[in-house]
N, C-alpha and C positions, 0 to 999 in steps of 0.2 A: 724402302724405310719400313718402318712397323709401326703399326698398329700407337704401339705402346711410345716409343720413341713421340710421334707427332702432340701426342695429349701432355705431356710434361713441359709445364711451364719451367723457361730457363730458369735458374739460381737469381741472376738478377734481376729480372720481372718483381718477384718475390722480393728480394731488401730494396729494389722503388717503393713496391706499395707498402710494404712495414714501413718504413719512412713520412708515406705519404701520411699514415694511419696515425703515426706519431706528433707531426707538425699538427695532424687536425687536434687530435687532443691537448695538445700545449697548446692552441690559439683557443680551444673552448676553456681551457681553464685561465688564460690570460683574461678572455673577457667577462667573465665571472667572477674574477678577481677585479677588475677596471671598476665591473658593474657594484660590486660591492662596496670599493672606496667611491664612488658616485652616489651611491645611498648612503653612506656613514656620512662625507662630507655636505649630502642636500640636507639631513635630522640639523647639524652642528648650524647651517642658518634655516632650522625653522621649516624644513619644508619632505614631505614626501613622497616617495619615486611613485607611489601606485595612485597618487591623487594629486589633480591642477596642475598645479602650475611646476611643483616638481618633477612630475610625467612627463609634463613638455620640454623639463629640462633633460631630462635622463633619456631621454629620445635623440634632441637633437645636438647635443652635447660631446665635442670628440678634442678635445684639447685635453693638457697635463688635470690628471687627477689631482688637485691638491684643493684643499679648503678657500685659499686666497682668489684662486684660477674659478671654480665653482662659482663664486659668489662674486665675484671681476663679472664671469656671463651674464649671472642671473640678474645684474645689476645693468649693464649695456642691451640685450635682449627683452628683456621682461621689466625693468623697469623696478627690478624685487631688492629692496635693504632690509637687510636685514636688524632689528633692535631687540638684544640678550636682553630678557627681564634678567635681573640682579636675583641674586641666586637666595631663597632660602636663608642660608647660612650668616651667606654678609650681610642682611636685613636683622638678623637678631645682636649679631656684632656692634652694626651699627646702635639698635635699640638699647643695648649693655652699655655702650662708649659714654651714648646720649646720658644714662643713667646716673654713671658716675660721675660726669659731671659736673651732674644737678646735683650730686648727692657731696662735690668738695665743695661746691659753689655754696651750699648750704652750713655747710660743718664749721663751727668754729674753728677760726686756728691755734695750733696746739702751740700751750705756752709752758718753754724750756721749765725742767724743776729743778730746786738747787738741792745739794748733798743734802743743806740743814733742812728740808723740807722730809728728803727719805729719810732722815735719823726718826725725828720726828714721828712721822708716820709709824715708824716700828718700836718707837716707844711709845706711843698708843696701843699698838696689837700686840703689845708684852701687857700694858696695866689693862689692859681689858678683864674684865672678873669673868665674862663669857666664854674668853679664850680658851682655845683647848692647848692641850700640851704642843701636839705636832704644830698649831697656830705658834703659839709663845717657840717654838723649838726654829720654824720655819722664819721667823722674824728676828730672832735671833744670829742665825745664818746670811739672811740679808745684810743687816747693819757690819756681820763682821765679812765678809765680802766687798761691802760700801767703804770700809777703811783699810783694807786692804789693796783695793784699784786709787785708793786719792790719795 
């Protein structure tokens, strides 16, 4: 045997080594994605991965990476229960609805207007000496429309 034949690594060994490296890369990818998912879900329950309770949960949790499962783990192991604050938009919408309700209660109920009242209003606008030609024309058109509809 020559020296060159002994130093050559069989091709099968290179393939095995490449496969192991590929598996290590995939495992690292999976671990990174898992850490990102846990970080995201910890944020959704009000914790940070690098601080206090969030750090402890991130280091000790090995279950499914769903928000519900992580929240359940935090509750069972650390007695942490997240109570979300109400979003600012929801608070603004609620305040606007309360103002609208208060305005609706304070406003006088609308009375139906009879056709005679409408015609009388148009006649008054036509008879007004300060009315412009456009005011008179608008009043006449509205009066004609009222008669056409009824």
